[in-house]
Rosetta silent file (secondary structure, phi, psi, omega in degrees, C-alpha in Angstrom):
SEQUENCE: XXXXXXXXXXXXXXXXXXXXXXXXXXXXXXXXXXXXXXXXXXXXXXXXXXXXXXXXXXXXXXXXXXXXXXXXXXXXXXXXXXXXXXX
SCORE:     score description
SCORE:     0.000 S_00000001
   1 L     0.000  143.130 -175.540  -82.650  114.215   50.883 S_00000001
   2 L   -94.110   -4.602 -179.675  -82.145  117.475   52.747 S_00000001
   3 L    87.740    0.073  177.812  -78.773  118.388   51.295 S_00000001
   4 L   -74.676  145.687  172.840  -77.000  117.904   54.598 S_00000001
   5 L  -108.276  141.637  178.385  -73.616  116.231   54.553 S_00000001
   6 L   -84.806  161.317  178.975  -72.634  113.972   57.338 S_00000001
   7 H   -63.775  -31.651  178.483  -69.296  114.306   59.060 S_00000001
   8 H   -64.979  -43.951  178.658  -68.360  110.891   57.656 S_00000001
   9 H   -62.202  -44.447  179.650  -69.014  112.078   54.102 S_00000001
  10 H   -61.616  -43.523  178.549  -67.013  115.230   54.720 S_00000001
  11 H   -64.618  -41.553  178.954  -64.113  113.230   56.154 S_00000001
  12 H   -63.184  -41.091  179.184  -64.238  110.796   53.234 S_00000001
  13 H   -65.806  -43.033  179.786  -64.206  113.665   50.761 S_00000001
  14 H   -62.982  -41.273  179.161  -61.309  115.357   52.536 S_00000001
  15 H   -63.561  -39.154 -179.218  -59.360  112.095   52.562 S_00000001
  16 H   -67.225  -28.783 -178.069  -59.976  111.607   48.853 S_00000001
  17 H   -93.094   -9.079 -176.236  -58.636  115.096   48.139 S_00000001
  18 L   -96.868  113.650 -177.933  -55.639  114.873   50.462 S_00000001
  19 L   -66.238  -19.221 -179.632  -52.563  113.371   48.764 S_00000001
  20 L   -72.047  -19.308  179.031  -51.030  112.573   52.155 S_00000001
  21 L  -109.184    1.167  178.188  -53.682  109.929   52.787 S_00000001
  22 L   -80.483  113.312 -176.680  -53.852  108.591   49.237 S_00000001
  23 L   -65.369  -16.593 -179.796  -52.133  105.179   49.353 S_00000001
  24 L   -93.968   -8.909 -178.684  -51.250  105.383   45.653 S_00000001
  25 L   -84.273  119.554 -177.995  -49.579  108.805   45.897 S_00000001
  26 L  -102.617    6.867 -178.767  -45.821  108.403   46.168 S_00000001
  27 L   -71.076  -17.634 -177.567  -44.956  112.114   46.246 S_00000001
  28 L  -102.762   16.098 -178.908  -44.941  112.022   50.043 S_00000001
  29 L   -75.928  164.394  176.963  -42.567  109.075   50.338 S_00000001
  30 L   -70.290  126.485 -176.081  -39.258  109.274   52.144 S_00000001
  31 L  -108.645  151.837  173.641  -36.766  110.658   49.656 S_00000001
  32 L   -62.768  137.042  179.874  -33.030  110.352   49.397 S_00000001
  33 H   -54.521  -27.909  177.654  -31.424  113.590   50.647 S_00000001
  34 H   -66.845  -17.577 -179.663  -29.814  114.008   47.220 S_00000001
  35 H   -96.798   -3.161 -178.637  -33.334  114.401   45.787 S_00000001
  36 L   -67.046  136.300  176.940  -34.448  117.109   48.250 S_00000001
  37 L   -73.268  -22.219  179.507  -35.339  120.405   46.622 S_00000001
  38 L  -107.997   14.459 -175.594  -34.035  122.219   49.721 S_00000001
  39 L   -62.197  -26.728 -178.394  -31.026  119.961   50.280 S_00000001
  40 L   -84.706   -6.153  178.031  -28.499  122.647   49.375 S_00000001
  41 L   -72.794  156.800  178.036  -29.805  125.037   52.035 S_00000001
  42 E   -58.419  147.458  179.393  -27.846  125.309   55.291 S_00000001
  43 L   -60.558  154.296 -179.697  -28.646  122.624   57.842 S_00000001
  44 L   -76.888  166.125  176.416  -31.282  123.499   60.389 S_00000001
  45 H   -61.222  -39.084  179.324  -30.540  124.279   64.013 S_00000001
  46 H   -64.820  -42.169  177.692  -32.088  120.977   65.018 S_00000001
  47 H   -62.289  -43.963 -178.759  -29.874  119.088   62.574 S_00000001
  48 H   -60.945  -45.767 -179.350  -26.777  120.897   63.841 S_00000001
  49 H   -62.685  -46.842 -178.304  -27.597  120.129   67.453 S_00000001
  50 H   -66.951  -41.816  179.146  -28.363  116.452   66.795 S_00000001
  51 H   -63.144  -41.792  178.407  -25.328  115.989   64.560 S_00000001
  52 H   -61.175  -47.032  179.409  -23.070  117.561   67.211 S_00000001
  53 H   -61.033  -48.053 -179.239  -24.498  115.274   69.900 S_00000001
  54 H   -63.575  -39.496 -179.483  -24.194  112.153   67.747 S_00000001
  55 H   -64.780  -35.719  176.902  -20.650  113.005   66.668 S_00000001
  56 H   -69.045  -43.496  179.898  -19.638  113.341   70.329 S_00000001
  57 H   -64.161  -35.748 -179.260  -21.353  110.061   71.258 S_00000001
  58 L   -84.179   -1.240 -176.436  -19.681  108.265   68.344 S_00000001
  59 L    54.776   43.741  179.450  -16.329  109.825   69.274 S_00000001
  60 L  -132.742   66.093 -175.627  -16.163  111.192   65.737 S_00000001
  61 H   -60.274  -22.806  179.039  -15.936  114.986   66.153 S_00000001
  62 H   -68.161  -15.209  179.249  -14.839  115.345   62.514 S_00000001
  63 H   -71.731  -21.568  178.940  -18.367  114.345   61.446 S_00000001
  64 L   -95.041  125.737  172.336  -19.648  117.723   62.625 S_00000001
  65 L  -135.798  128.450 -173.407  -18.988  120.745   60.426 S_00000001
  66 L   -65.340  -20.109 -174.810  -20.931  123.937   61.056 S_00000001
  67 L  -104.111   22.352  179.201  -21.317  124.806   57.354 S_00000001
  68 L   -70.271  154.555  172.434  -22.986  121.607   56.104 S_00000001
  69 E   -90.202  171.122 -176.020  -26.091  121.725   53.957 S_00000001
  70 H   -57.374  -43.900 -176.383  -29.315  119.946   54.901 S_00000001
  71 H   -65.475  -47.144 -179.140  -28.715  116.933   52.678 S_00000001
  72 H   -66.351  -39.352  177.876  -25.164  116.258   53.869 S_00000001
  73 H   -60.918  -42.362  179.906  -26.163  116.763   57.507 S_00000001
  74 H   -62.282  -42.797  179.125  -28.967  114.239   57.071 S_00000001
  75 H   -62.759  -43.095 -179.847  -26.595  111.677   55.552 S_00000001
  76 H   -68.067  -38.451  176.922  -24.114  112.109   58.381 S_00000001
  77 H   -60.758  -46.741  179.045  -26.864  111.877   60.988 S_00000001
  78 H   -59.072  -44.218 -179.275  -28.085  108.621   59.435 S_00000001
  79 H   -65.445  -42.194 -179.718  -24.546  107.178   59.395 S_00000001
  80 H   -70.141  -32.769  176.425  -23.863  108.206   62.984 S_00000001
  81 H   -62.619  -40.038  177.081  -27.197  106.820   64.141 S_00000001
  82 H   -66.047  -44.026 -179.007  -26.147  103.460   62.734 S_00000001
  83 H   -62.628  -33.477 -177.319  -22.706  103.742   64.302 S_00000001
  84 L   -96.104    2.268  178.263  -24.169  104.533   67.720 S_00000001
  85 L    76.709   20.802 -179.571  -26.946  101.940   67.517 S_00000001
  86 L   -98.973    1.363 -178.347  -29.731  104.537   67.384 S_00000001
  87 L   -84.865    0.000    0.000  -30.997  103.571   63.947 S_00000001
């Protein structure tokens, strides 16, 4: 053997070391917003924009509040997506 590694071996090794491709690793699963470590941070600009749009489409302007945290914004987005048939 010459000590060369094939690209397949390198890819296999990288996959074995990457928890995102490990089928037994559940740390990358979809988590409830209440379990987010950053859930108490202010909602992102993207969340604010989407929540505003969805609240207008659902004719529920009270669902949008500019000072929501990430977790609450996510919950409201999910509820409005269901209400508007986008879920």
